[in-house]
Steps between C-alpha positions, in 0.01 A plus 500: 500500500618312804537127476468437869349161578561393138700199613293231665624363833633147477190351662277672244686394186359230280718223362558460128310170520195678638508780244561262210237254624239772527597658166481173307141467616420797277577289192202283597289807578572655159425174317174471693390856429617546141459162330116489484494846341757395241346164410123535534421680174740297280358174639132559572427759230737429211535123543167394653274769354357647823381859459785738594263715706406200711865410550572853616201488734631181662839664554323797659312252717835418660512856633152453649620183673799693634267763643359238737785257554806728538390691815355181650824304447707790633284523812520125560877484461547795739324302772648155434733346762687180407843350559577581134398866526209712383576524128684186392209256544289717268783536248563125503138406438429793268787448256424129462130560437576793267741286296246217470211727405717697257570177314127419503427824310649340188388136548145540369371197303505524122179520302301728729283780365604864548261510797658187643851646473382824659341311789824308558696826492269668752510215753875444469564876527293535818693216665830635372459858621386389845810281527718785371374721786604232750852516354560866410345690791702319772814518283478879488419514873803283577724757331346789692577343837841340436720806555450730802755753372405795272780445247515122526143496369615673184791260457260208540256634240783539250513120467142445373550806277805335343359148477134569417576598136640148448144371548361766265750413227415131546129579457563692177634180339225260611279535194791481251598174670158355417581548131804271502492223241523232769133567575220380273309828534457799732275314744748216526770757566310698763424185699871435542612863524218591742581204722868594494421859592283375787797302631722808473246694708502226766880465514569871537207541738645237732844665517396766756333228708825303512760778526331782694443503873226733620566764765173418675353152545184680600396861542761673723391574854477854632290654772265641238471163331312364800189683381247283311593464134295716264261340255591499132267792433634692798856435388425629152340816641802575718740428213336753267548765773877443489618816319841367382334188361232698318750740340732219392219287359338785308836610357589151376151441362513833317828404331361160402177645362697741283710217359206262456281752320744509209665159548282341234566796273866399482432227244331751267776758546774248421316340208317792336685815600858368498472229231212607276285195578774234484386271783809281495748788527288683755453191717871421494588854605239489775643169621850646513368804687349276768809281527737796533275663758497184714878465465539863609284426804728215601821700448383820668334350809821478711597854400159640593513315833835666580361842413207437733734406784699818435214748465185331636205315351263794481756718325597241237135407445414863426804530273391186312149637447646827373734308271204302366320823412803636312566165328142472379517850353833416334341192343308730262831594335627138490197380302644560153387289200823588319702349786264259683774340710546829688205393715725240664669788684169534685522134604833566672382825662179331610701262717590787735150605605351151462736318735529783754126554536398136530795395715461786746121482530527154657784612729283794612199279575719332762554846657123559486446175691730629777284812534189282509649278773586809703143628472305173525735246659493229232717404203265501198728465197257261335213745528696799369660302219165362386325840515785659307475225238121526485501876435755498219353187339160666480662820375666305221176319419322834467776641280487192276127553461559863396807439284302363206311828473825690440524340155148621428573851625807538278306379194663161444303285253596129481374469142754756380798298623817697428304774319409693816482879473803711588295664775426160657867403486609820673237457771613139545856620559392782729270289718768230536746746654282772657256285701767327714679835550181658633436213740860506624453868579180426691672220695783740596245743643323225698820353645686824574368522858560133582590527871741209563858618462809314620494684834128435552544130418791475746293660775209262444734202493663605828160535667393153383824341620458664842143366523619148427775521760249626757254222418776235518617636835147483646454143377841404641417635846154344507 
């Protein structure tokens, strides 16, 4: 395939400082998104005695908050005009508030009843997730608008793909840190560890504010942009009619639903199927699987970015989905109780589809925003980023709600412990590999007719640049 236009013109290349500054922000994003899920049950259920169902319901409540706040924040940041830009004021305020409210999640007074602890958790969570929207939605939008060039967008998105796993690895060690002997008990530990994690979120959230300069201090001016700005509801309606956006969003959500449906099943597969009920051995192997997968993501991101520049985003995205389908099917053969460590091969292979799909989806949303500007005259990265996030978050929430029923369907009985039937064990193994494979296949079918190729993106970009030059010429002669 031709690589014409694969090299960005000098005026469209981003500096290393810009790419690194934006990428480091993803460490804060990952801490903000992952830490509550990792810490809430160990702290509020195991340590403080709050019903686990209630804790899960509060976490799900965060998705409900997102449903209202994400599109609203995206819409507001699209229309903001300040000397500091459209996105950075939101990121600055959002990361500070998110860090403060994250710390407050774990600073509940001692001696409360279970109801008192739950009430604290609900209030702190509501404040936290609203603040997290202020931080994350504009951060994603900032990345979508930074690079005007088709391939430079992929190179930019390689940086958060490389650096984001650092935040995820950090999160995986937060609870073990609370168990250090320097702390009197778990609650003493979480107060210090939670506060420290909140500071990490703030520090890495501020890096894009300090190091990244926005392309647009306000919405860019074109002839079409002189029309009255659409309302939030009108903007949402026009966005869902954007065919490339709909295909991309559905494809990504399909992949995530497939993974999430059996994500919780992984613990049971590693503990019961591979290690006969040995929780320590199974948990250690599962931990290594996650660590190796994240390391593979970091190592493979630059390579996948180069392949995308060589062959195109759509082509590599389709190849990654196809690879994910084959890898998931191969996992069935790697799940071998006689040789449990074989499953770590899957962790390495998983890095290929994982990093390519999630790196390229964000680079392609930037292309979608170009098409939207051509058709409607405004840059609406915040709106598209928030709608994309809203759809897949709700898809994951639905899959989490259904995932518990899989254990019932396969006949798992908690009272039996390691003495599950052979039929249940085989179904456990089959579901764990077959469900993601099926959803990968469905995502491939949805995305196959995605219409934005390299040549299409270049044509749209040229049309937008010509509009801006014409608008600038009219204003100069006025």
